[in-house]
C-alpha positions as CSV (number, residue, x, y, z in Angstrom):
1,Q,-37.1,179.1,46.8
2,V,-36.3,182.3,48.6
3,Q,-35.7,182.1,52.4
4,L,-36.6,184.8,54.8
5,V,-34.8,185.7,58.0
6,E,-36.5,188.2,60.4
7,S,-34.5,190.1,63.1
8,G,-34.7,193.2,65.3
9,G,-37.3,192.1,67.8
10,G,-36.9,192.4,71.6
11,L,-38.3,193.6,74.8
12,V,-39.4,197.3,75.0
13,Q,-41.5,199.4,77.2
14,A,-44.8,200.8,76.0
15,G,-44.2,204.0,74.0
16,G,-40.8,202.7,72.7
17,S,-39.7,201.8,69.2
18,L,-38.2,198.9,67.3
19,R,-37.0,198.4,63.8
20,L,-37.5,195.0,62.3
21,S,-35.6,193.7,59.3
22,C,-36.4,190.8,56.9
23,A,-33.5,189.6,54.8
24,A,-34.3,187.5,51.8
25,S,-31.8,184.9,50.5
26,R,-32.2,186.2,46.9
27,S,-33.8,189.0,45.0
28,I,-37.3,190.2,46.0
29,F,-37.4,192.6,43.1
30,G,-39.9,190.3,41.3
31,I,-42.2,190.0,44.3
32,N,-44.8,192.6,43.8
33,T,-46.1,192.9,47.3
34,M,-44.3,192.1,50.6
35,G,-45.9,192.2,53.9
36,W,-45.2,192.0,57.7
37,Y,-47.5,189.7,59.6
38,R,-47.7,189.0,63.3
39,Q,-49.1,186.3,65.5
40,A,-49.9,186.7,69.2
41,P,-50.4,183.6,71.4
42,G,-53.9,182.1,70.9
43,N,-54.5,184.3,67.8
44,Q,-54.3,183.8,64.1
45,R,-51.6,185.3,62.1
46,E,-52.6,188.7,60.8
47,L,-51.2,191.1,58.2
48,V,-50.1,194.4,59.7
49,A,-48.4,196.2,56.8
50,Q,-47.7,195.7,53.1
51,I,-45.7,197.4,50.4
52,T,-45.7,197.0,46.6
53,S,-42.7,197.1,44.4
54,G,-43.7,200.6,43.5
55,G,-43.7,201.7,47.1
56,R,-47.4,201.9,47.8
57,T,-48.2,200.9,51.4
58,N,-51.2,199.8,53.4
59,Y,-51.6,199.2,57.1
60,A,-53.9,197.5,59.5
61,D,-56.0,200.0,61.4
62,S,-54.4,198.9,64.6
63,V,-51.0,200.1,63.6
64,K,-51.8,203.0,61.2
65,G,-49.8,206.1,62.1
66,R,-47.4,204.1,64.3
67,F,-45.7,201.6,61.9
68,T,-43.9,202.2,58.7
69,I,-43.0,199.5,56.2
70,S,-40.2,200.0,53.6
71,R,-38.2,197.9,51.2
72,D,-34.8,198.0,49.7
73,N,-34.7,195.8,46.7
74,A,-31.0,196.3,46.2
75,K,-30.4,194.7,49.7
76,N,-33.2,192.2,49.4
77,T,-34.6,193.5,52.7
78,V,-37.9,194.7,54.0
79,Y,-38.2,196.8,57.1
80,L,-40.8,197.6,59.7
81,Q,-40.3,200.7,61.8
82,M,-42.5,200.4,64.9
83,N,-43.1,203.5,67.1
84,S,-45.4,204.2,70.0
85,L,-45.5,200.5,70.8
86,K,-48.3,199.2,72.9
87,P,-48.6,196.0,74.9
88,E,-51.1,194.7,72.4
89,D,-48.4,194.8,69.7
90,T,-46.7,191.9,71.5
91,A,-46.4,189.0,69.0
92,V,-44.0,187.1,66.8
93,Y,-43.5,189.1,63.6
94,Y,-42.9,187.5,60.2
95,C,-42.5,188.8,56.7
96,N,-43.7,187.1,53.6
97,A,-45.1,187.9,50.2
98,R,-48.7,189.1,50.0
99,P,-50.5,186.8,49.7
100,P,-48.0,184.6,51.5
101,Y,-46.5,181.8,49.4
102,I,-42.9,181.6,50.7
103,D,-42.0,179.2,53.4
104,W,-42.4,181.1,56.7
105,G,-39.2,182.1,58.5
106,Q,-38.7,181.7,62.3
107,G,-40.0,185.2,63.0
108,T,-38.8,187.7,65.6
109,Q,-40.4,188.1,69.0
110,V,-41.6,191.6,70.0
111,T,-42.6,192.0,73.6
112,V,-44.0,195.3,74.8
113,S,-44.3,195.8,78.6
114,S,-46.8,198.2,80.2
């Protein structure tokens, strides 16, 4: 079973940027679609971005135009570039397959101050 480790979160002011990384313990080449999810306190986990093995991407309306997902199959890593961050982006961010079937990692906390 592949394991996922998210990193790159932190505290940033509104309007700032962060780049999240998701490192897999083995090849993600065979996983057609990978996604970044987030969960804010009191809310359900939601999908914010996804990318297919062919590079096709899709985004939640709330992050469209601000977030960019990418994947490097050679490095078994998925990235999420987050620009123009807003306080409502504050959440724990996770990566997983889409739909999610891999055990969830610990996530990485993103906190955006106003």
